[in-house]
N, C-alpha and C positions, 0 to 999 in steps of 0.2 A: 456495588462494593467500592470502597475507597480505592482510588488509583485506577479505576477502570472506566471512569466517565470521560466524556469529551473534554471537559474543562481540565481534568487531571492530565490528559495526554496531549492536548493541543491548546494550551492556555492562551496563546496569541493568535489563534485562528478565529476570525470574527463570526463564522458560521451564520452569515447573513444571506438567506436565500435570494435576496434581491441583488446581490453582487454577481455580476455576470461571470460565469465560468467557475464558480465555486460550488461544490456539492453541499447539501444540507445533511450534516452528520447527526446521528441520534445523541441525545444527552447522556444516556446510560446504555450499558451493554453495547458498546460501540460496534461490535461485530454484527449486530442485527442488520446493518446496511449491506452486508455481504450475502444476506439471505434473499434469493430472488423472489420469494413469495411474500416478503415484507412490502407493505404498501409504499414505504419510503425507501425502497432498496436502491442500490447503485444501478441495477438494471432498469428500474422504472424511471428513476430520475434522468438517466442518460438517454433513454428512449424519448422522453419528453423534450430533452434539450436538442436533440439532433433529428427529430422526426421530419423536419422539412428539408433536410439536407440531402443532396444527391448521394446515394450509396450509404446514407446514414453516417457520414464522417464529416465532422466539423474541424476545420483547421483555421485558426485565427490568422489574419493577414500579417501579423507581426511574428508569427512562429517561424522558426528556421528548421525546415524539414528536408533532409537529404533525399535526393532522387533514388538512393540505394536503400532507403528504409521501406519496410512493408507494413501497411496499416490495413487492418480488417475491421469494418464497422459492425455494430455501432461503436463509435469512438469519438472522443473529444480531445483536441489538441489546443491548449489555451494560448493566451497572449505571451509572446517572448519565450515560449517553450522551445527546447532544442532537441530535435530527433536526429541522431547522428547516423552515419553510414552503417548499414547492417542491422539496425534496430528492427525488432519485430513487435508490433503493437497488435495484440489479439483483441477479439470482441469484448466490449464492455470495459474498456480502459479509459480512464479520465485523467488526463495529464494537465495539471494546472499551470498558472503563470510562472514562468522562469524555471519550470521543472526540466530535468534532463534525462533522456533515455539514450544511452550510448551504444557504442559498437558491440554488436552481438548480444545485446540485452533484450530479454523477452518479458513483456508485460501482458498479463492476462487477468481480466475481471478485477482490476485493482485501481486504486486512487493514489496518485502522486500529488500531494498538496504543494502549494507554492514553494519553489526553490528546492524541492526534494530531488535527489540525484541517484540514478541507477546507471552509472556511466560506463562500466566495463564488464562484459561477460556475466551479467546478472540474470537471475530468474526471479520474477516477482509474480506470484500467483495468489489470487484471492486475498489481497493484502491492502494495507493502508500505510503509506509513508508520510509522516508528518512534515511540517515545514522545516526546511534546511536539514533534513536527514540525508546522510551520505552513505552509500553502500560501497565497500571496498571491492576491488577487482575479484571476480569469481564468486561473490557472495550469492547464495541461493536461499530463497524463502520457500521452504517446502510446504505444500498445502494439502497433502492427502496421506492418511495413514496407510501403511502397507496392508492392513487387514480391512480397509475400507469403512471402518466404523466411524461414527460421528466423533468430532473433535471435543475433547474435554479440556476446559481451562483449568490449569493447575498452578499451584504455588511453585515458583522456580527453584526455591531452596529446599522445601520439604517434599515436593512432589504430591502434596495432598490436593484433592479435588476442591476447586473453588465453585465451579458452575458448569453445567452442560451448555455447550454452545448451540446445539441443535443443527450444526452444520457438518456436512460430510467433507466439504472443502473449505479450509480456513488456514491461510498462511500465517502472516505476522502483522501486528499493528505496532508501529514504531513511533514513539512519542517524539515531538519536535526536537531538532538538533542532536538526535542520537547518531552516534558514529559507529559504523560496523567495519571491522577489519577485513583484510583480504581472505578469501576462501572460507569465510564463516558460513555455516549452515544453521538456519533456524528450523526446528521441527514444527509441525503443525500446531497452531494455537499459541504461539509465542506473543506476549505483549510486553513491550518495554516502555517504561516511563520516559519523560523528557530527559535529555542530557545524559543518556547512558553511553557507555563506551565498551564495545566488545572487542577483545583482542583477536588477532588473526588466528585462523585455523581452529576456532572453537565451534562446538556444536551446542546450541542454546535450546533450553526447554523452559516452558512455563512463563509465569508472570514475574517481572522484576521491577522494583520501584524506581522512582526518579533518581538519577545520578548514580545508578549502579555501575560498577566496573566488573565485567565478567571476563575472567581469565581462563577458566576451564569448565 
């Protein structure tokens, strides 16, 4: 569907598998990378990347990682990434070049593309943050329905079903340069196009197109 492809969401991401430290994202149905059973899943790509590393954790020599951070492998911390005090990196997290995981932020089975930031008291589960995305303090990307059912991708304005995701855990996919206000909660299955702006204290549902301003 238009608006849900890799090129729609991350138009400036080269997606070149030969580039060290960058994941290979699917061209369509971008959430397929979050399916552990997919041949090209985040899990499988990350395992291939860190398989020879002790404890299956790779930390680039130029990364800045606080001694007070907790990292559980398999995990990849890329060049010039910043992992601040109190950060919690859980298994199958891929932190790319210049990305930031800040104080008391928790990342689980997610990708932070180059220069994405989860800097203050954030939860990022089963999600993808595009290049230069910024999460405001206290922002949470929820990844599991209360009833445990698979996540349905829906239109953010009408609530109509777009597609079954086939995933029980699916947080948010945020297009590049999207800005999220403080204390925002995204419900499972949110997809925001590039350059969206979400005001503080909002709960977000569904798919929203490029440049959307979400106030309530």
